[in-house]
C-alpha positions as CSV (number, residue, x, y, z in Angstrom):
1,M,90.8,56.0,-74.7
2,L,91.8,52.5,-73.8
3,S,89.3,49.9,-73.0
4,P,89.8,48.1,-69.7
5,A,91.5,44.7,-70.0
6,P,89.0,41.8,-69.9
7,Q,89.1,39.9,-66.7
8,A,90.6,36.4,-66.9
9,E,87.9,33.8,-66.5
10,F,89.0,30.5,-65.0
11,V,86.8,27.5,-65.6
12,W,87.5,24.1,-64.1
13,Q,85.5,21.0,-63.3
14,I,85.8,18.1,-60.9
15,V,84.6,14.9,-62.5
16,P,83.7,12.2,-60.0
17,T,85.5,8.9,-60.7
18,V,82.2,7.0,-60.6
19,M,80.9,9.1,-63.4
20,I,83.9,8.3,-65.6
21,E,83.5,4.6,-64.8
22,M,79.9,4.7,-65.8
23,L,80.6,6.6,-69.0
24,Q,83.3,4.1,-70.0
25,D,81.2,1.0,-69.3
26,K,81.4,-1.7,-72.0
27,D,77.6,-1.7,-72.2
28,A,77.0,1.2,-74.5
29,Q,73.3,1.5,-73.5
30,K,74.4,2.1,-69.9
31,A,76.9,4.7,-70.9
32,Q,74.4,6.5,-73.2
33,R,71.8,6.7,-70.4
34,V,74.3,8.2,-68.1
35,M,75.4,10.8,-70.8
36,A,71.8,11.7,-71.5
37,A,71.0,12.2,-67.9
38,M,74.2,14.2,-67.3
39,L,73.5,16.5,-70.2
40,Q,70.2,17.6,-68.6
41,M,72.0,18.6,-65.3
42,K,73.3,22.0,-64.2
43,K,75.0,20.2,-61.2
44,I,76.1,16.6,-61.3
45,D,73.8,14.4,-59.3
46,I,75.5,11.1,-58.8
47,A,72.3,9.3,-57.5
48,T,70.4,10.3,-60.6
49,L,73.3,9.1,-62.8
50,K,73.4,5.8,-61.0
51,R,69.7,5.3,-61.5
52,A,70.1,6.1,-65.3
53,Y,73.1,3.6,-65.3
54,E,70.9,0.9,-63.8
55,G,68.0,1.7,-66.3
56,E,65.6,2.9,-63.6
């Protein structure tokens, strides 16, 4: 008996430009805060990332 073929799974993400800019900031502490905040998210929350970027 043959097993059914696995369904193809497509995964893609849209990365907001502002997030890329914050992660590439020359100030490593700002970029690290943004990354730390982002890693806790299931959905990207730009307002929260901006607060992390500003050190709030």
